[in-house]
C-alpha positions in Angstrom: 29.9 96.3 127.3 28.6 98.1 130.3 30.9 98.7 133.4 28.6 96.6 135.5 28.8 93.7 133.1 32.6 93.8 133.1 32.8 92.9 136.8 32.1 89.3 137.7 29.1 89.3 140.0 27.5 86.1 141.2 23.8 85.9 140.2 22.8 84.3 143.5 22.1 86.3 146.6 24.3 85.5 149.7 22.3 85.4 153.0 23.4 88.0 155.5 23.1 86.5 158.9 23.1 88.7 162.1 26.5 87.4 163.0 27.9 88.2 159.5 26.2 91.6 159.7 28.0 92.4 163.0 31.4 91.3 161.7 31.0 93.3 158.5 30.0 96.5 160.3 32.7 96.0 163.0 35.4 95.6 160.3 34.0 98.6 158.4 34.2 100.8 161.5 37.9 99.9 162.0 38.9 101.0 158.5 39.2 104.6 157.4 39.1 106.4 154.0 39.7 104.6 150.8 40.4 101.3 152.6 36.9 101.4 154.1 35.3 102.2 150.7 37.2 99.5 149.0 36.2 96.9 151.6 32.5 98.0 151.2 32.8 97.8 147.4 34.2 94.2 147.7 31.4 93.1 149.9 28.8 94.6 147.7 30.3 93.0 144.6 30.3 89.7 146.4 26.6 90.1 147.2 25.8 90.0 143.5 23.0 91.8 141.7 21.2 94.3 143.9 24.1 94.3 146.4 24.1 98.1 146.8 20.5 98.3 147.8 20.9 95.3 150.1 23.9 96.8 151.8 22.1 100.0 152.3 18.9 98.3 153.6 20.4 95.5 155.7 23.8 96.9 156.8 23.0 100.6 156.9 25.7 101.6 154.5 25.6 104.7 152.4 25.1 104.1 148.7 27.2 107.1 147.6 30.1 105.8 149.6 29.7 102.3 148.0 29.6 103.8 144.5 32.8 105.8 145.2 34.4 102.6 146.5 33.4 100.6 143.4 35.0 103.3 141.2 38.1 103.3 143.3 38.3 99.5 143.1 37.7 99.3 139.3 40.1 102.1 138.3 42.7 101.1 140.9 42.9 104.6 142.4 42.6 106.0 145.9 40.6 109.2 146.4 42.1 111.4 149.1 39.6 112.9 151.6 40.2 116.5 152.4 38.4 116.9 155.7 40.7 119.7 157.0 39.8 121.9 154.0 36.1 122.1 155.0 36.9 124.6 157.7 35.1 125.5 160.9 31.5 126.7 160.9 30.8 130.3 162.0 29.3 131.1 165.4 26.0 132.0 163.7 25.6 128.5 162.4 25.5 127.2 166.0 23.5 130.2 167.4 21.2 131.3 164.5 19.9 134.5 166.3 23.3 135.7 167.6 23.7 138.5 165.0 20.2 139.8 165.5 20.6 139.8 169.2 23.9 141.7 168.9 22.3 144.3 166.7 19.4 144.6 169.2 21.8 145.4 172.0 24.2 147.7 170.1 22.0 149.7 167.7 20.2 151.7 170.4 23.4 153.1 171.8 25.5 153.4 168.6 26.1 156.7 166.8 27.1 157.7 163.3 30.5 159.3 162.7 30.0 163.0 163.6 32.2 164.1 160.8 30.2 162.0 158.3 33.5 160.9 156.6 32.6 157.2 157.0 29.4 155.3 157.2 30.6 153.4 160.2 28.6 153.3 163.5 30.5 153.9 166.7 29.5 151.9 169.7 30.4 152.9 173.2 30.1 149.3 174.3 33.1 146.9 174.3 32.8 143.4 173.1 33.0 142.2 176.7 30.0 144.3 177.7 28.1 143.1 174.7 28.8 139.5 175.7 27.6 140.2 179.3 24.4 141.8 178.0 23.8 138.8 175.7 24.0 136.6 178.8 21.9 138.8 181.0 19.3 140.2 178.5 19.1 137.5 175.9 19.5 134.4 178.2 22.5 132.9 176.5 24.7 130.6 178.6 28.3 131.4 179.2 29.4 128.0 177.8 27.4 128.3 174.5 28.3 131.9 173.8 31.5 132.5 171.8 34.5 134.3 173.3 34.9 138.0 173.5 37.3 138.0 170.5 34.6 136.4 168.3 32.0 138.9 169.4 34.4 141.7 168.5 34.8 140.2 165.1 31.0 140.0 164.6 30.7 143.6 165.7 33.2 144.7 163.1 31.4 142.5 160.4 28.1 144.2 161.3 29.7 147.6 160.8 29.9 148.7 164.5 33.2 150.1 165.6 33.6 149.6 169.4 34.9 153.0 170.3 33.7 156.1 172.0 32.5 158.7 169.7 34.8 161.7 169.3 32.6 164.7 170.0 32.9 167.9 168.1 35.5 170.0 169.7 34.5 173.5 170.9 36.5 176.5 169.7 39.4 177.4 171.8 39.1 180.4 174.1 40.8 183.3 172.5 42.7 185.7 174.7 41.3 189.1 175.1 43.9 190.9 173.1 43.0 188.9 170.0 39.3 189.6 170.5 40.0 193.3 170.8 42.1 193.3 167.6 39.4 191.6 165.7 36.8 194.0 166.9 38.9 197.0 166.0 39.5 195.7 162.5 35.8 195.1 162.0 34.9 198.6 163.3 37.3 200.2 160.9 35.5 198.7 157.9 
């Protein structure tokens, strides 16, 4: 026997009046999680054949939620929703051109490590200055733009290290005695 045949469904269609529709949707909004899905599944099963599509069409309910509720109801289980595990969206999700705009501001003034020991770019701009330039040059608003700490993180992710470049150091001045000693040894050879 099919799973759908095991459950007793009436073959007649119950009429959904506007009053009943309002009560069902109000009750559904008050419930959360598995209680809400179980309630929706019970209503759909009471509607009979074609109840899922009717609930979707007439009540505006999501069919995937209804199916999950029916499975919970039949198997007598409760699925736990893990909303906190979804995490927070990155800043570039809300501002899709943010990384490009940061690159456009930082790349012209950045320099490669003068010792060539790393492939990191050094940027004389701080994260606060980059944030100000985004507001002034790229027309971002202060409210929509992420905080300075987030911009610092994005700079690091892009490979820019917000530090002044250590310039190559000149040779120290030698005292005159040392120079004369070197010159005399060279002339002896």
